[in-house]
Residue, then its C-alpha position, 0 to 999 in steps of 0.5 A: m460970295s458969302i452966305l449966312f443961314d440964320n435961325v435954322r435947325v442944323y443937323l449936327t452929330g446925329a441930331f437937329f439943333p434949332g436957332q443956329k447959324v451957318l456961314i459959307e465963305k469961298g465955297k467952304i463952311a466957315a462957321v457953325g453956331s448960335k453966336i456968329h456975328k459976321t455979315a454975309d453977301y447973302t443972308i437967308d432967314a431960314q425961319k426954323k427950317y431944316l438944314i442938312p449936308g448935301l445928299i450923296d448917292a454913292h452909286t449912279h450912272l448919272g449923266l451917262t444917259d441923256e433921258g429921251y434920246g435913246y441910243d444916241g444919248s446912252d453911253f453907260n454900257e460898252r457892250y462888245n468887249p467884256v474887259t474895259p477897265h480903261v473907259r472913263p465916265l469923264d468922257g461920256l458925262k452929259m453935265r447939261s442933262k436934265v437929270l443933273d437938275d433933277a439931282r439938285r432938286a432931290g438935294i443931291s450934291v455929290c454922286m459916284v458915277c460908274p459904267g453899267s454892269t454888262n461887263p465883268i470889268a466895266g470901267q472906272c468910277s468917278l466922283m462928281k458934284t452935281y453942277g457945272n457945264s462940263a464934267d471937268v467943272g464938277l469932277i472931284v476924283e477921276q478914278a475912285g474905283i474900278k467897276f466889276s460886275f457879277g451875276e446875271n448882267p454880264k453873264n446874260q449880255h455875253a451869252k446873248n452875243k455867243r461869246f465868253p463868258a456865258t456863266r458865273m464861272g466864266v465871269a469869275a475866271l475872266i476877272r482872275e485872268t485879267l488881274f493875273k495879267a495886270q499883276d505881271y504887267l505891273d511887275q514888268k513896269n517896276s522891273k529894271k528892264g521896264l515895259r516892252e509895250r504899254c497897255i491902257e487896260y492894265e494901266a487902268l488897273i494899277p491903282l486897284l492892284e496898289g490898293k489906292v482904289p477899291m473894287r466896286a463889285h456889282a453883286h446882288r445874290l449872296d453867292d455873287i457877293m461871296t465870289a467878289v469877296r473871294i477874288s478881292e482876297e486872292f488879289n489883296l484888293k479893297i472892295v465895296i459891295e454895290h447893290g447887295t440885295e442879299a448882303h443882309l444874309i451875310s451881314d456878320v461876314l461883311a462886318k468881320k471883313n470890314i466891307p461896306v455896302v452901297l445898298g439898293p435900289i431897295l424900291i425896285p420890284d422883283l423884276k429878275f431872279e437876283l432881286t427876289g431876296r430883297v427886303f426893306e429891313s436890309a439896311k437895319i440888319l447890316l447896320d446892326a451887325g456893324v456894316n457901313v451902309a449907304l443907300t442908292c437909287d441906282y439912277p437910271g434904275l430908279p429916278v434920282e429923286t427916290l434917294r430920300i424916299a429910300a431912307a424914309m422906307a428904311i425907317q418904316f421897316g425899323l431903322d432909326e431916323k439918325r442912321a437913315l439920314q447917315c445912310i445918305t450923308e455921312n456913310p456914303a462920304k466915308i465909303l467914297g473916301l470923301d468924309h474929310r470934306v462932305g457929308q457933314i455940316k462942319k467948319g472947313y468942309d465943302g459948302d454943300v447944304a440943303l434947306f428943307s421946309g420940314s424934316p428931310l425924311d418926311i416926304r411932305s417936306k420940300l427942298e427949298m434950296i441947295v448950295i453946292d460949293g457956295e453956289i445957290f440953287q433955289f426951287 
């Protein structure tokens, strides 16, 4: 099916351009401009409304917990083994969960889904579209990183169960020990003799060690962020800081090392020690220093609908509208390695667009329609 948006304000290169048309054919953006003469199966008179790329949340647990079902529906923390790089979101996603509809209603077309943060090495991260009756339908990239957790969550979980690691030192030591063993495993696999026995945990870490995917480091406090950076440099790993509550305090360091930050959830209260350094100016400070920043609502940490609100709050605390919108479109696309296909309204990109009644960062504006890979969802 082909779709034509007519007379729409399109977000292009950091600004809105009125009187434009956008043509989507076979799930891809086929043309953008004021002089498109092709007809389409479905034409939408946008009446000067606002069309932006589908929003992207670069850190979620979307679909790994089914709201209202308690333990039976919760699958985002594998609590009883501290090293689980082999667990895959694909095997726990509930694509018919109400939260997928909530995400679409929030204008979100793409998200990263990862396990929770109770384990120092928590599991694989997958990139998904927010539609489909099964995870295989929505899947973009199955392994887009390995989730590592630093700070309170892994420490407290395993101390509570009276086992190692029970300190930040122990968490870091266990991560190093596992990476050393994984390196030895990879060397053996590449040797002439080959492997004596396969190990699913180390197999899952090979793309990380080979630099194909990043360490996605859950870290709030400055100290924990630096521990994650230190380990990434010891093992020559790519790294993305997830949450980064105190990342603004070392914005110059992160900029120099070209380390991106998926920031948030910034709307959450200071419910624990790690969050006491939270400031709403973080995004502006980091971006001004040259750090690539994406915003997240960290569902189920906050409702998935709060992603757009987080960007609006960043504007209230000094960030300009252009960069705020980039923090939930272009920037996360780049951090996730998807900037060749999502995050912009551009010919050849995926047909993921969201139509708003007014400016998308005005909380009064209503999402009227989202298109994902050429599939229309109206509200």
